[in-house]
VOPAGU-2260 file (C-alpha; in pm, 1 decimal, decimal comma):
REM VOPAGU-2260
SITE   aa  ch    i         X         Y         Z
SITE  MET   A    0   -1641,0   -1812,2    5546,2
SITE  LYS   A    1   -1390,5   -1531,1    5501,0
SITE  SER   A    2   -1547,7   -1210,6    5370,8
SITE  ALA   A    3   -1414,2   -1061,7    5049,2
SITE  GLU   A    4   -1156,0    -786,0    5086,9
SITE  PRO   A    5   -1303,6    -447,1    4991,4
SITE  VAL   A    6   -1186,7    -263,7    4680,4
SITE  PRO   A    7    -974,9      40,6    4779,5
SITE  GLN   A    8   -1103,9     389,6    4709,6
SITE  GLY   A    9    -998,2     514,6    4368,4
SITE  ALA   A   10    -939,2     167,1    4224,4
SITE  ILE   A   11   -1234,5     182,9    3983,2
SITE  ARG   A   12   -1127,8     525,3    3856,1
SITE  VAL   A   13    -773,2     402,0    3802,0
SITE  LEU   A   14    -905,2      97,1    3617,3
SITE  ALA   A   15   -1125,9     309,6    3390,0
SITE  ALA   A   16    -847,5     559,2    3308,8
SITE  SER   A   17    -596,0     280,8    3243,8
SITE  THR   A   18    -834,7      88,8    3019,2
SITE  LEU   A   19    -904,3     400,9    2811,4
SITE  ALA   A   20    -532,3     467,9    2777,1
SITE  PHE   A   21    -458,3     110,0    2676,8
SITE  THR   A   22    -740,1     112,1    2420,3
SITE  ILE   A   23    -591,3     413,5    2241,5
SITE  CYS   A   24    -239,5     268,8    2266,8
SITE  PHE   A   25    -356,9     -56,2    2111,4
SITE  ALA   A   26    -543,3     128,0    1833,5
SITE  VAL   A   27    -220,3     307,7    1747,2
SITE  TRP   A   28     -19,8     -14,4    1772,9
SITE  MET   A   29    -245,9    -178,3    1512,2
SITE  VAL   A   30    -263,3     116,8    1273,6
SITE  PHE   A   31     -69,6     -58,7     995,2
SITE  ALA   A   32    -345,2    -319,9     970,2
SITE  VAL   A   33    -533,1     -50,8     774,3
SITE  ILE   A   34    -290,8     212,9     647,4
SITE  GLY   A   35     -42,2     -60,3     555,6
SITE  ILE   A   36    -270,2    -164,5     267,0
SITE  PRO   A   37    -255,8     165,5      70,2
SITE  ILE   A   38     113,7     196,7     161,3
SITE  LYS   A   39     172,6    -151,6      15,4
SITE  ASP   A   40       1,1     -52,4    -309,0
SITE  ARG   A   41     185,2     278,8    -324,3
SITE  LEU   A   42     530,7     125,8    -271,4
SITE  GLY   A   43     466,8    -198,7    -462,6
SITE  LEU   A   44     553,2    -424,7    -168,7
SITE  ASN   A   45     529,5    -803,4    -180,2
SITE  GLU   A   46     350,3   -1003,1      89,9
SITE  THR   A   47     661,2   -1060,3     302,3
SITE  GLU   A   48     750,0    -689,5     293,7
SITE  PHE   A   49     394,7    -601,2     393,1
SITE  GLY   A   50     412,3    -851,4     678,6
SITE  LEU   A   51     736,1    -692,3     801,3
SITE  LEU   A   52     587,1    -342,4     784,8
SITE  ALA   A   53     269,8    -444,8     968,9
SITE  ALA   A   54     469,1    -631,8    1233,5
SITE  MET   A   55     742,4    -373,5    1293,7
SITE  PRO   A   56     554,2    -183,3    1569,6
SITE  VAL   A   57     494,6    -514,4    1743,1
SITE  LEU   A   58     871,2    -572,3    1767,4
SITE  THR   A   59     948,5    -264,9    1975,9
SITE  GLY   A   60     622,3    -295,0    2165,8
SITE  SER   A   61     741,9    -639,8    2269,3
SITE  LEU   A   62    1107,2    -568,5    2342,1
SITE  VAL   A   63    1030,1    -280,6    2579,3
SITE  ARG   A   64     786,6    -484,6    2786,4
SITE  VAL   A   65    1046,3    -630,8    3020,5
SITE  PRO   A   66    1210,7    -300,0    3119,9
SITE  LEU   A   67     870,7    -127,6    3133,9
SITE  GLY   A   68     736,7    -396,1    3366,8
SITE  ILE   A   69    1039,0    -356,2    3593,2
SITE  TRP   A   70    1015,6      24,6    3590,6
SITE  THR   A   71     649,3      -9,3    3682,1
SITE  ASP   A   72     745,9    -219,3    3984,9
SITE  ARG   A   73    1001,1      44,6    4088,3
SITE  TYR   A   74     843,9     379,9    4002,1
SITE  GLY   A   75     472,1     310,3    3969,2
SITE  GLY   A   76     249,7     262,7    3666,1
SITE  ARG   A   77     106,6     613,5    3650,5
SITE  ILE   A   78     424,6     802,2    3562,1
SITE  VAL   A   79     562,0     525,0    3339,8
SITE  LEU   A   80     246,4     492,2    3129,1
SITE  PHE   A   81     206,4     870,5    3097,1
SITE  LEU   A   82     562,4     921,5    2970,6
SITE  LEU   A   83     535,5     620,8    2741,7
SITE  MET   A   84     226,3     761,5    2569,8
SITE  LEU   A   85     385,5    1102,8    2523,4
SITE  SER   A   86     697,0     948,5    2368,4
SITE  THR   A   87     498,0     800,6    2079,0
SITE  VAL   A   88     323,8    1119,5    1963,3
SITE  PRO   A   89     602,6    1259,4    1735,0
SITE  ALA   A   90     653,0     930,5    1550,5
SITE  ILE   A   91     279,4     884,9    1493,0
SITE  TRP   A   92     253,2    1234,3    1341,4
SITE  LEU   A   93     561,5    1187,6    1119,9
SITE  LEU   A   94     409,6     877,2     957,9
SITE  SER   A   95     199,0    1110,8     744,4
SITE  HIS   A   96     519,0    1262,6     598,5
SITE  ALA   A   97     707,2     938,6     523,1
SITE  THR   A   98     763,2     845,1     158,9
SITE  ALA   A   99    1017,6     559,8     150,6
SITE  TYR   A  100     983,8     205,2     281,3
SITE  TRP   A  101    1278,3     242,4     522,0
SITE  GLN   A  102    1120,6     557,5     666,5
SITE  PHE   A  103     800,0     371,0     743,6
SITE  LEU   A  104     997,7      89,3     906,1
SITE  VAL   A  105    1197,1     324,9    1131,0
SITE  LEU   A  106     892,0     528,2    1236,7
SITE  ALA   A  107     696,7     206,7    1296,8
SITE  LEU   A  108     958,9     107,6    1553,0
SITE  PHE   A  109     890,9     422,4    1755,4
SITE  VAL   A  110     513,5     397,4    1711,2
SITE  GLY   A  111     542,3      44,2    1847,1
SITE  LEU   A  112     639,9     174,8    2190,4
SITE  ALA   A  113     265,8     213,9    2248,3
SITE  GLY   A  114     239,7    -165,0    2263,7
SITE  GLY   A  115     449,2    -168,7    2580,4
SITE  SER   A  116     158,4      -8,6    2765,8
SITE  PHE   A  117      21,5    -351,6    2850,2
SITE  SER   A  118     310,8    -453,0    3072,5
SITE  VAL   A  119     275,5    -119,8    3255,6
SITE  GLY   A  120     -99,5    -124,6    3302,1
SITE  THR   A  121    -130,9    -488,2    3406,6
SITE  PRO   A  122      69,0    -467,7    3733,9
SITE  TYR   A  123     -47,6    -110,2    3791,0
SITE  VAL   A  124    -413,6    -212,4    3781,8
SITE  ALA   A  125    -368,5    -549,5    3956,4
SITE  ARG   A  126    -214,6    -393,8    4268,1
SITE  TRP   A  127    -521,0    -177,1    4322,6
SITE  PHE   A  128    -746,1    -481,3    4371,3
SITE  PRO   A  129    -762,7    -770,9    4619,4
SITE  LYS   A  130    -632,4   -1105,1    4494,3
SITE  GLU   A  131    -976,8   -1261,7    4438,0
SITE  ARG   A  132   -1066,7    -977,5    4199,5
SITE  GLN   A  133    -737,5    -934,0    4019,2
SITE  GLY   A  134    -833,0   -1167,1    3735,0
SITE  LEU   A  135   -1143,3    -962,7    3655,6
SITE  ALA   A  136    -957,8    -632,9    3695,1
SITE  MET   A  137    -680,0    -739,0    3461,0
SITE  GLY   A  138    -941,5    -871,4    3221,8
SITE  VAL   A  139   -1122,9    -536,4    3215,1
SITE  PHE   A  140    -794,0    -356,7    3153,1
SITE  GLY   A  141    -699,8    -609,5    2887,0
SITE  ALA   A  142   -1027,3    -532,9    2708,9
SITE  GLY   A  143    -831,1    -237,8    2573,9
SITE  ASN   A  144    -723,1    -487,0    2307,2
SITE  SER   A  145   -1047,6    -374,6    2144,6
SITE  GLY   A  146    -842,0     -78,6    2022,8
SITE  SER   A  147    -761,5    -309,8    1732,9
SITE  ALA   A  148   -1129,6    -312,9    1636,5
SITE  LEU   A  149   -1147,3      63,6    1694,5
SITE  THR   A  150    -879,9     112,5    1430,0
SITE  LYS   A  151   -1074,1    -101,4    1184,1
SITE  PHE   A  152   -1382,7     115,5    1229,4
SITE  VAL   A  153   -1216,9     456,9    1250,7
SITE  ALA   A  154    -922,5     439,7    1009,5
SITE  PRO   A  155   -1119,7     330,3     696,4
SITE  ALA   A  156   -1381,8     597,7     771,4
SITE  LEU   A  157   -1111,1     864,4     799,7
SITE  ILE   A  158    -950,9     748,5     474,8
SITE  ALA   A  159   -1287,1     755,2     296,3
SITE  ALA   A  160   -1366,8    1103,5     430,8
SITE  ALA   A  161   -1027,6    1257,9     350,8
SITE  GLY   A  162    -952,5    1056,5      37,6
SITE  SER   A  163    -605,4     970,4     167,3
SITE  TRP   A  164    -451,3     753,9     438,9
SITE  VAL   A  165    -225,6    1037,2     566,6
SITE  ILE   A  166    -511,6    1177,8     775,3
SITE  VAL   A  167    -502,3     870,6    1001,9
SITE  PRO   A  168    -159,9     929,5    1167,0
SITE  LYS   A  169    -243,9    1296,4    1225,8
SITE  VAL   A  170    -572,2    1215,2    1400,4
SITE  TYR   A  171    -410,9     934,3    1599,4
SITE  ALA   A  172    -126,2    1158,8    1718,6
SITE  VAL   A  173    -375,0    1413,3    1855,9
SITE  ALA   A  174    -582,6    1135,0    2013,8
SITE  MET   A  175    -274,6     990,3    2186,6
SITE  LEU   A  176    -175,4    1330,2    2327,5
SITE  VAL   A  177    -524,0    1405,0    2459,6
SITE  THR   A  178    -556,9    1056,2    2609,9
SITE  ALA   A  179    -219,6    1084,0    2785,2
SITE  LEU   A  180    -325,4    1406,1    2952,7
SITE  ALA   A  181    -665,6    1261,8    3048,7
SITE  PHE   A  182    -496,9     955,4    3198,8
SITE  TRP   A  183    -264,4    1168,0    3409,9
SITE  PHE   A  184    -547,2    1370,4    3563,2
SITE  LEU   A  185    -784,8    1077,2    3615,2
SITE  SER   A  186    -539,4     821,2    3753,8
SITE  ASP   A  187    -363,2     801,3    4090,1
SITE  SER   A  188     -62,4     636,4    4251,4
SITE  ARG   A  189      30,1     475,5    4582,1
SITE  PRO   A  190     390,0     441,6    4702,8
SITE  GLY   A  191     300,9     110,9    4868,6
SITE  HIS   A  192     244,4     -46,1    4526,0
SITE  ARG   A  193     609,8     -12,5    4434,3
SITE  VAL   A  194     854,9    -297,5    4483,6
SITE  LYS   A  195    1092,9    -216,5    4768,9
SITE  GLY   A  196    1466,1    -266,1    4762,9
SITE  GLY   A  197    1559,1    -143,9    4417,0
SITE  ALA   A  198    1630,0    -483,5    4265,7
SITE  SER   A  199    1861,8    -476,9    3964,8
SITE  LEU   A  200    1760,2    -578,9    3614,9
SITE  ARG   A  201    1959,6    -898,9    3652,8
SITE  GLU   A  202    1785,7    -985,5    3979,2
SITE  GLN   A  203    1443,8    -910,4    3833,1
SITE  LEU   A  204    1513,6   -1129,1    3529,9
SITE  HIS   A  205    1588,1   -1427,1    3753,3
SITE  VAL   A  206    1224,3   -1518,8    3692,0
SITE  LEU   A  207    1346,4   -1670,2    3365,1
SITE  ARG   A  208    1496,8   -1954,1    3567,1
SITE  ASP   A  209    1148,1   -2066,2    3659,9
SITE  PRO   A  210    1012,9   -2318,7    3403,7
SITE  ARG   A  211     659,7   -2198,2    3468,9
SITE  VAL   A  212     747,8   -1862,9    3311,9
SITE  TRP   A  213     859,4   -2031,5    2989,1
SITE  ARG   A  214     537,0   -2231,4    2981,9
SITE  TYR   A  215     324,1   -1919,2    3016,5
SITE  CYS   A  216     533,9   -1751,5    2747,0
SITE  GLN   A  217     441,9   -2025,4    2502,0
SITE  TYR   A  218      71,5   -2007,9    2585,8
SITE  TYR   A  219      69,6   -1631,8    2552,6
SITE  SER   A  220     254,1   -1637,8    2221,8
SITE  VAL   A  221     -45,5   -1832,0    2089,8
SITE  VAL   A  222    -339,9   -1645,6    2241,9
SITE  PHE   A  223    -191,4   -1295,9    2227,3
SITE  GLY   A  224      68,8   -1330,7    1953,2
SITE  GLY   A  225    -186,7   -1507,3    1735,1
SITE  TYR   A  226    -445,3   -1239,9    1811,9
SITE  VAL   A  227    -210,7    -955,1    1717,2
SITE  ALA   A  228     -98,0   -1131,1    1400,0
SITE  LEU   A  229    -452,9   -1200,1    1283,2
SITE  ALA   A  230    -566,5    -848,8    1376,1
SITE  LEU   A  231    -291,8    -714,1    1149,1
SITE  TRP   A  232    -354,7    -964,4     870,0
SITE  MET   A  233    -730,7   -1012,7     840,9
SITE  THR   A  234    -829,3    -691,0     663,0
SITE  LYS   A  235    -591,4    -769,6     378,8
SITE  TYR   A  236    -697,6   -1135,4     389,2
SITE  TYR   A  237   -1062,6   -1046,1     324,9
SITE  ILE   A  238    -963,4    -815,8      39,6
SITE  GLY   A  239    -748,5   -1081,6    -128,0
SITE  GLU   A  240    -956,2   -1392,6     -54,7
SITE  TYR   A  241   -1308,6   -1260,4    -104,4
SITE  GLY   A  242   -1257,5    -945,6    -311,0
SITE  PHE   A  243   -1415,9    -704,9     -60,6
SITE  ASP   A  244   -1332,4    -334,0     -48,8
SITE  MET   A  245   -1132,0    -200,1     245,3
SITE  LYS   A  246   -1429,0     -71,0     443,7
SITE  LEU   A  247   -1622,2    -400,5     437,7
SITE  ALA   A  248   -1304,8    -602,9     488,6
SITE  ALA   A  249   -1214,3    -396,1     795,8
SITE  VAL   A  250   -1563,6    -433,2     944,9
SITE  LEU   A  251   -1556,2    -810,7     900,8
SITE  ALA   A  252   -1203,9    -826,1    1042,1
SITE  ALA   A  253   -1336,3    -635,8    1344,5
SITE  CYS   A  254   -1568,1    -932,0    1409,9
SITE  PHE   A  255   -1250,6   -1103,5    1525,6
SITE  SER   A  256   -1075,1    -807,6    1687,2
SITE  LEU   A  257   -1369,8    -675,8    1888,7
SITE  PRO   A  258   -1458,1    -989,8    2089,5
SITE  GLY   A  259   -1087,5   -1067,5    2111,1
SITE  GLY   A  260   -1050,0    -745,6    2307,0
SITE  VAL   A  261   -1374,8    -668,6    2487,0
SITE  LEU   A  262   -1435,9   -1020,3    2618,2
SITE  ARG   A  263   -1101,7   -1034,9    2791,3
SITE  ALA   A  264   -1287,6    -909,5    3097,1
SITE  VAL   A  265   -1510,2   -1218,0    3073,2
SITE  GLY   A  266   -1194,5   -1425,7    3054,7
SITE  GLY   A  267   -1077,3   -1270,5    3380,0
SITE  TRP   A  268   -1403,7   -1360,1    3551,1
SITE  VAL   A  269   -1399,2   -1715,8    3411,8
SITE  SER   A  270   -1038,5   -1760,2    3525,7
SITE  ASP   A  271   -1121,5   -1638,3    3875,4
SITE  ARG   A  272   -1413,0   -1881,6    3894,9
SITE  TYR   A  273   -1281,4   -2195,3    3724,2
SITE  GLY   A  274    -905,8   -2153,2    3746,7
SITE  ALA   A  275    -635,2   -2063,4    3500,4
SITE  TYR   A  276    -548,9   -2419,7    3402,9
SITE  ARG   A  277    -898,0   -2542,1    3312,8
SITE  THR   A  278    -979,4   -2218,8    3128,0
SITE  THR   A  279    -660,0   -2218,9    2921,5
SITE  TRP   A  280    -699,6   -2588,0    2837,1
SITE  TRP   A  281   -1043,1   -2538,3    2683,8
SITE  VAL   A  282    -931,3   -2224,6    2502,0
SITE  MET   A  283    -658,1   -2422,4    2328,4
SITE  TRP   A  284    -901,8   -2694,6    2224,7
SITE  VAL   A  285   -1147,5   -2445,9    2074,9
SITE  CYS   A  286    -866,1   -2279,7    1879,3
SITE  TRP   A  287    -738,4   -2618,6    1764,3
SITE  VAL   A  288   -1073,7   -2713,5    1608,7
SITE  ALA   A  289   -1133,0   -2368,8    1456,8
SITE  PHE   A  290    -785,9   -2341,7    1303,3
SITE  PHE   A  291    -820,3   -2689,0    1153,1
SITE  LEU   A  292   -1133,1   -2577,4     967,3
SITE  LEU   A  293    -990,8   -2236,1     874,0
SITE  SER   A  294    -675,8   -2400,2     735,4
SITE  TYR   A  295    -858,4   -2571,8     450,7
SITE  PRO   A  296    -795,1   -2375,9     128,5
SITE  GLN   A  297   -1048,3   -2311,2    -145,4
SITE  THR   A  298   -1036,7   -2640,8    -334,6
SITE  GLN   A  299   -1179,9   -2750,2    -669,0
SITE  PHE   A  300   -1150,1   -3119,1    -755,9
SITE  THR   A  301   -1293,3   -3373,1    -998,8
SITE  VAL   A  302   -1400,0   -3727,1    -912,0
SITE  GLN   A  303   -1463,4   -4005,8   -1161,2
SITE  THR   A  304   -1803,0   -4160,1   -1083,3
SITE  VAL   A  305   -2009,8   -4431,0   -1253,4
SITE  ALA   A  306   -2197,5   -4152,8   -1429,1
SITE  GLY   A  307   -1878,7   -3979,5   -1542,5
SITE  ALA   A  308   -1661,7   -3701,4   -1405,7
SITE  ARG   A  309   -1810,6   -3476,8   -1136,8
SITE  SER   A  310   -1653,1   -3157,6   -1003,5
SITE  PHE   A  311   -1677,1   -3046,0    -644,4
SITE  HIS   A  312   -1579,7   -2734,8    -453,6
SITE  LEU   A  313   -1469,6   -2725,8     -89,8
SITE  GLY   A  314   -1403,4   -2406,6      97,0
SITE  LEU   A  315   -1542,5   -2164,6     352,2
SITE  ASN   A  316   -1761,3   -1882,8     228,7
SITE  ALA   A  317   -1705,7   -1537,3     379,8
SITE  TRP   A  318   -1983,1   -1568,0     637,7
SITE  LEU   A  319   -1884,8   -1909,8     773,2
SITE  PHE   A  320   -1522,8   -1794,7     775,4
SITE  THR   A  321   -1621,0   -1487,3     978,2
SITE  LEU   A  322   -1822,7   -1698,3    1221,1
SITE  LEU   A  323   -1525,5   -1925,8    1290,4
SITE  LEU   A  324   -1300,5   -1623,5    1326,1
SITE  PHE   A  325   -1547,5   -1474,1    1573,9
SITE  VAL   A  326   -1526,5   -1792,9    1783,5
SITE  VAL   A  327   -1145,9   -1776,4    1774,8
SITE  GLY   A  328   -1162,3   -1413,9    1889,2
SITE  ILE   A  329   -1373,0   -1510,5    2190,9
SITE  ALA   A  330   -1142,7   -1800,2    2278,7
SITE  MET   A  331    -828,6   -1587,3    2252,3
SITE  ALA   A  332    -985,3   -1312,3    2465,2
SITE  ILE   A  333   -1050,2   -1562,2    2743,2
SITE  GLY   A  334    -709,2   -1722,2    2697,5
SITE  LYS   A  335    -523,5   -1392,3    2727,9
SITE  ALA   A  336    -686,6   -1333,0    3063,7
SITE  SER   A  337    -636,2   -1688,4    3189,0
SITE  VAL   A  338    -261,4   -1679,8    3120,6
SITE  PHE   A  339    -225,2   -1366,3    3329,6
SITE  LYS   A  340    -433,1   -1526,1    3602,4
SITE  PHE   A  341    -154,8   -1786,7    3620,1
SITE  ILE   A  342      91,3   -1501,8    3676,4
SITE  SER   A  343    -107,8   -1318,2    3944,6
SITE  ASP   A  344    -158,7   -1648,4    4130,4
SITE  GLU   A  345     200,9   -1768,0    4116,5
SITE  PHE   A  346     400,9   -1442,9    4122,4
SITE  PRO   A  347     202,6   -1192,9    4333,5
SITE  HIS   A  348     513,1    -999,3    4441,6
SITE  ASN   A  349     677,7    -982,2    4100,3
SITE  ILE   A  350     387,3    -931,7    3861,3
SITE  GLY   A  351     561,1    -653,1    3669,9
SITE  ALA   A  352     874,6    -846,5    3577,9
SITE  VAL   A  353     693,5   -1171,9    3498,6
SITE  SER   A  354     416,9   -1004,5    3298,3
SITE  GLY   A  355     688,0    -816,6    3109,2
SITE  VAL   A  356     865,9   -1139,8    3013,5
SITE  VAL   A  357     543,5   -1317,7    2919,1
SITE  GLY   A  358     419,5   -1010,8    2734,6
SITE  LEU   A  359     749,8   -1001,5    2547,6
SITE  ALA   A  360     697,8   -1358,5    2431,7
SITE  GLY   A  361     343,6   -1284,3    2320,5
SITE  GLY   A  362     451,7    -970,6    2140,6
SITE  LEU   A  363     736,2   -1147,5    1963,0
SITE  GLY   A  364     482,4   -1402,6    1846,5
SITE  GLY   A  365     276,7   -1114,0    1709,2
SITE  PHE   A  366     589,0    -982,0    1533,3
SITE  ILE   A  367     710,4   -1307,1    1380,7
SITE  LEU   A  368     375,7   -1449,9    1270,7
SITE  PRO   A  369     274,2   -1174,8    1020,1
SITE  ILE   A  370     615,1   -1203,3     854,8
SITE  LEU   A  371     572,7   -1580,5     832,1
SITE  PHE   A  372     217,8   -1532,2     698,8
SITE  GLY   A  373     357,9   -1318,8     417,1
SITE  ALA   A  374     648,4   -1553,2     348,3
SITE  LEU   A  375     417,1   -1856,6     333,2
SITE  LEU   A  376     180,4   -1672,7     100,8
SITE  ASP   A  377     467,3   -1570,8    -128,7
SITE  LEU   A  378     600,0   -1927,3    -120,4
SITE  THR   A  379     278,8   -2129,1    -158,8
SITE  GLY   A  380      23,0   -1884,8    -294,8
SITE  VAL   A  381    -226,8   -2028,5     -41,1
SITE  ARG   A  382    -376,2   -1764,1     188,1
SITE  SER   A  383    -504,6   -2015,4     442,1
SITE  SER   A  384    -143,3   -2122,5     506,6
SITE  ALA   A  385    -154,3   -1860,6     784,7
SITE  PHE   A  386    -408,3   -2074,2     970,9
SITE  MET   A  387    -208,0   -2389,2     903,8
SITE  LEU   A  388      80,5   -2227,6    1090,3
SITE  LEU   A  389    -142,6   -2125,5    1381,3
SITE  TYR   A  390    -286,7   -2476,6    1397,5
SITE  GLY   A  391      64,2   -2609,6    1451,9
SITE  THR   A  392     136,1   -2365,5    1735,0
SITE  VAL   A  393    -181,7   -2467,7    1916,8
SITE  CYS   A  394     -83,1   -2833,9    1885,6
SITE  VAL   A  395     243,7   -2752,8    2064,0
SITE  SER   A  396      54,5   -2578,7    2346,2
SITE  LEU   A  397    -185,2   -2867,8    2399,3
SITE  VAL   A  398      94,4   -3124,9    2414,5
SITE  TRP   A  399     298,7   -2906,9    2652,2
SITE  MET   A  400       2,6   -2847,6    2882,6
SITE  HIS   A  401     -82,1   -3215,7    2893,0
SITE  TYR   A  402     265,8   -3328,9    2993,2
SITE  SER   A  403     335,6   -3031,2    3223,3
SITE  PHE   A  404      35,9   -3082,1    3449,4
SITE  ARG   A  405     -11,3   -3457,9    3413,6
SITE  PRO   A  406     213,3   -3555,3    3711,7
SITE  GLU   A  407      15,6   -3334,6    3951,3
SITE  ARG   A  408    -318,3   -3471,3    3829,5
SITE  LEU   A  409    -197,1   -3829,5    3858,0
SITE  SER   A  410     -74,6   -3763,0    4212,6
SITE  GLN   A  411    -415,9   -3629,3    4311,9
SITE  ASP   A  412    -589,4   -3929,7    4150,6
SITE  ARG   A  413    -370,1   -4170,5    4347,5
SITE  ARG   A  414    -457,7   -3995,7    4674,3
SITE  LEU   A  415    -826,7   -4024,1    4594,5
SITE  LEU   A  416    -800,0   -4393,8    4505,8
SITE  ALA   A  417    -609,9   -4457,5    4829,5
SITE  GLY   A  418    -891,7   -4298,5    5025,9
SITE  GLN   A  419    -679,4   -4008,3    5140,8
SITE  PRO   A  420    -836,0   -3663,8    5179,2
SITE  PHE   A  421    -826,6   -3451,7    4868,3
SITE  GLU   A  422    -570,3   -3176,2    4918,0
SITE  ARG   A  423    -673,0   -2858,8    4748,0
SITE  THR   A  424    -326,6   -2771,0    4635,6
SITE  ARG   A  425    -252,8   -2605,3    4309,3
SITE  PRO   A  426      16,0   -2737,0    4078,4
SITE  ALA   A  427     264,7   -2478,1    3966,1
SITE  GLY   A  428      64,9   -2219,4    3782,8
SITE  CYS   A  429    -251,4   -2426,9    3791,3
SITE  ALA   A  430    -576,2   -2315,5    3945,6
SITE  ILE   A  431    -718,3   -2667,0    3954,0
SITE  ALA   A  432    -761,6   -2628,6    4327,7
SITE  GLN   A  433   -1091,8   -2459,7    4261,6
SITE  GLU   A  434   -1235,7   -2771,8    4108,2
SITE  SER   A  435   -1454,9   -2995,1    4318,1
C-alpha cells in the first residue's frame, strides 16, 4: 500500500493564516445582513430594494472571482489576497458616512471585493497539500464562511453598545486592515505553485468548454449561492415572520450560518472518504426535503365536519423552523466542500481558473436570489416563497445529477452482470471509484 505523501513544512501555518483572512473577508461580505435592516428603515426601502442592497456586495465578489483565480495561478495567492484585502478598507470605512441609497449601492460594490477572497485562497491552500488531503484542506479554509455567523454575533452587539449602526463599518475596516497585515506576515509563498507559461485570459477560460464545469456551476449556485442568500435574508426573516428583535433574530439566523461555515471542513473530509458524487447527491436530497417543509406558509383554514366548522392552523414555529434551517446549514457546508472536491479531482493543474468560474456561478446565485426573495415577497406577501424558490433549484440539481451520471453507472452495472472485473474508474467529476 502506498504511503501517504507528507504535508510540506509551513502548510499548516499557511492554512491557518488563510482561513483567518477568509473569515474576516466573509464577515465583511455579509455585513448588510445586519446593517441593511436599520438602513432599510431609515431610507424607507421596500423588500426588493433591500434585497438589492444586501446582494450588491455579492455581485462584485462574484464577478472578480474568475480574474482573481487566474491571477492566483500566475502570481501566487499570498500577494493577491493581501492586496485584495487592502483594497476593501476605504470602502468599508466610508459606509459609515453614506446617506443616500445610491451611495450605499456604490460602496457595497467595492466592499464586495472581499468576497473574491475565496477563489484566491482555495487554489493557494490546495497547492500546499498532497492530493489525498486537499479536500480536507479546502474544507478547513472554506470554514471561513463562518464569518457570516461572526457578523450576526458581533454587528448587533456593536449596534446595541453604540446605539447606531455606523460603528459597524468603522470597526470592520480596522479589523480588515489588521487581518491583512497579519496574513502577510504569517503566510508564505512558493514559486513552484504558480502556473507556468503565462496563459492568456482567453486560454484560461477555455475551461468553460468542458460540460463538467457547467454542471459544477449549477451545484455550487445551490449550495453556496443558496447559503449566501439565506445568510443575508434570515435575520430580517425572523424579525418579520416571528416578531423577534434584531439581536435574537441574528442569533437564531447564526444557527444556520455557523454550521454552514464551520462544518465545511467536515464536508472536505467526507468528500475525501466517500467521493464527491455520493456526498453531493445526499446533500441535495437533504436540502430537497428540508426546503419542502420550510416552503409551507403559515396557514389558517376551516373544515366543515359533522360537528360543525373547525379551524386548523398549519405552520412551523420558530424553534422547528430553526432546527430545519440548522440541518440545511450542515448540508450546504458539506455540499460546498464536495463540489470543490470535484474540481481538485478533475482539474488539478487548473484549480484557480475552474474554481474562479464555479465560484462566480455560486456568487451570482447569492446575488440573484436575495433580489428574487424580495420581489417574491413584494408580489405575494408570503415570506416562505423564498424557500419555494430554493426548493425548485434543488429539484433542477437532482434531475441534472441523475441524468449526468446515469450512463456511467449503467455501464459499470453491465460489466458486473457480465462477470467482468469492476474497473475503479471515475466518471467525469465523480468520485464513485471509492465505493466498494
